[in-house]
Every structure is written in structure tokens, then in C-alpha cells.
N, C-alpha and C positions, 0 to 999 in steps of 0.2 A: 045842218040846220042854214041858215043865213051869216054871214058874217055879221048884221045891222041884226040878231036876234038873241046876240051876249051881249054884256055888259060893256059899255064903252069899245064893240065891234073886234074884240078880243074870242078869236075864236081856240079852241079848245085843243090841244097836242093832241099830235093824232097816236091811235094805240099804236105802241110799238113792233105787236105783233102783227099789224096790221099792211107796215111798210115795206113793201118791195124788193129784194134782194136775186141775188143771182148765185147761182150755186158755179164751178168752176167750169163746168161745161156748157153753163151759160142760158141753164134755165132759169123763167123766173118764176119763183118761189115768195115764202114770206114767214117767220116764226108761228103763222099759225098754225102750221103744221108740228109745230111743238105745244100745241098747245096746253097740253097738258100733265106736263111738262115744269121743271125748276130747271132757268136755260143760267150755263156760266160764261159767258160772252168774253171774249177775249181778240183783240189786237194781235196777231204773232206777228212776229218777220224770222225768216231765216237763219239770219248773218247776226246776229242780236249776241252781245253776252249772257244776255238771260231765255237765250232759246234753250234750254237744256231742262225751262221749266213747263216742256211738251214730254217732257217722261213724266211729272207728274200730274199736268191735266190727264195724259190719257188712266195713269194710274187711280186719278179720283173716277173718270165714266166707266173703265173698269168697276170698284168698289162702292159707284152708289147710281150706275144706271138703272139697273130690273130698280130701285125703288125713285127712277124720275127725274134722275137728275141726265141733263144732253149739257156737253158742252162744245160750244162750237165758236169757230177758230174763224175771225177774219182776218186777213195779210192784208199788211199796209205796207208800203214802203215811202211812205212820209219823212220817215229818220233815215230814208237808202239802207237800209240792210234788210233787203226782201229779194225771192231772185226775179228775176224778168220773166219766169212766162209761165201759166199758172201749171202747165207739164210738170216743170221742174219745183217749182214750189211740195206738189202732190206727190215727188218722186222723192221728195228732200223729204216729207214728213212721215212716209209709208217705210222707205227705205235705213232713215236713220233714230224715228222713234216708235214703228209700229203704229202711226194713228187712224183708229177706227171710228172719230168723227167727224163728221162735215167741218169743211175747209170751202170755205166760197170763196168768193173772184175777188178778187185785192180792190181795198177801198180806201178812204180815205176818208181822216179818224179827227181832223180838224183842217179850217178855211174855209174861202170862199165854198170849195167843191166840196165839201166832209158828206160824207153820207147819210140820208140823213136819220139813220138809226142810233148813228152815233150826236146828231146835232139831240136826241131827246139822250138819252143818255147819262149824257156830259149835262145833266141839269143838275144829278142826284151828285150832293153829296161826298168824299172821305171821311172817313174818321174824323178828322180835324174839321170835317164842317166845308172843306172845298170843292165849290163844285168847277165847273170851267173844263179849258184843256183836255186832252189827252194829255199825257206828258213824255211818255214813252212808248216801247212795243211791252206788251201782255201786260198790260191793264185790263182789269178786270170786274165787268160788272156782273152780279147773279140776279137773273129777273126770277120773281118766285111766281107761281102760279093764281096769286090771285093779285100780280100788278109791283107787290113790294121790289125795291130795286137798292141795293145792297153793291160799290163801289169799294173796291182795292186798288192800290196804288202797285202798279209794275214790281216794285220790290218787296213786295209781300208775294211770300210763296201760295200756289197753288191749295195745300196743305199746310197754312198757318193757322195757326186754333182759330182765328173770328173766321178763316173763311170756313175752315170745316165747320163749326158751328151755325154760320149761317146756313148755309149748305145741308148740315140734319133737321135744323130747325124748318125749311121750306121743302120736307121732302115725309114724303107715304112713312109713320110711322111701319117698322119688322112688327 
């Protein structure tokens, strides 16, 4: 559709699952590769006080992966707490937390050069009704297969009751 085909020239938001992303190896892909999955998208960092959340994220992947959950990590050095190279990030995640989920190429989550995935995700309000900027590392967005999005701020742990409830409600029942 052209821009002028929409009311007042508004173009609908790009589908999150179609936005290009890059793997740590530099290969272009998209969330469409996970179309049938519930996605837990997290901006991660290796040198943050919240970095131990990696362990809980991996536990969630192990517990719910066979029911359709896929944890996806997006490193960001926007808060100056991420390692400098893709190889160092991958090694850190593997050695320290045994991460089996995909960790993508580092991105920006706020500002003029933010990644388009975060431009879309940040429109989702948190439990207090606030949308907008990612405030810190390990902010979590749960994207259900039908497109619903839940937002959990950094201090909400991956195994908090509200996160677990949202995950279980979006997964295939056993």
C-alpha cells in the first residue's frame, strides 16, 4: 500500500517478525524464523548487575522451549556494560551461563540509531501503563504467536509470577 492509501498518510507499523536482524555471525535473518513461537526478547549485557538474569532466561528456555518459547538475546552497549566483540559476548554467554538461545548482533535500543525492532517494541506499555524508552539492560518483551506483546522492566525477573503467567498463557497447553 502507498502512503496516501491510509488515513492522513499514516503507514501501518512494520510487522515485528519481518524486521531484518543479524546473527552474531553477520547473517541477516528475521523473527519470522520463529513464527510459530512465543518470543521472549531481552536486551542483554555481560557486565551488568542484572547479568545473572541470563541463568533464569536459560532455565525458562529449557522448561518451556518444547512448548514453543524461544528466548532471544539482543546485546546492547547503550548502557556501557557490554563486551566489545561478538566473539567475547558469545564466549561469555556460553562459559558463564550455558546459553543455548540465539544471541544476536549488538544493537541500540534507544535513540536516533535504535534498531527498528525496539522502535516497535517500545510502543508497548509496561504494567504501569508507561511506554517509551528502554531504561536499562534486561528489559523483557514477550511476543505471542498472535502478535500480543507484554513488557516487563529490567528489575522484573524472568521468573516473576507475572512473566511466567504471560508465558504460560501464550504457549501451547500440554
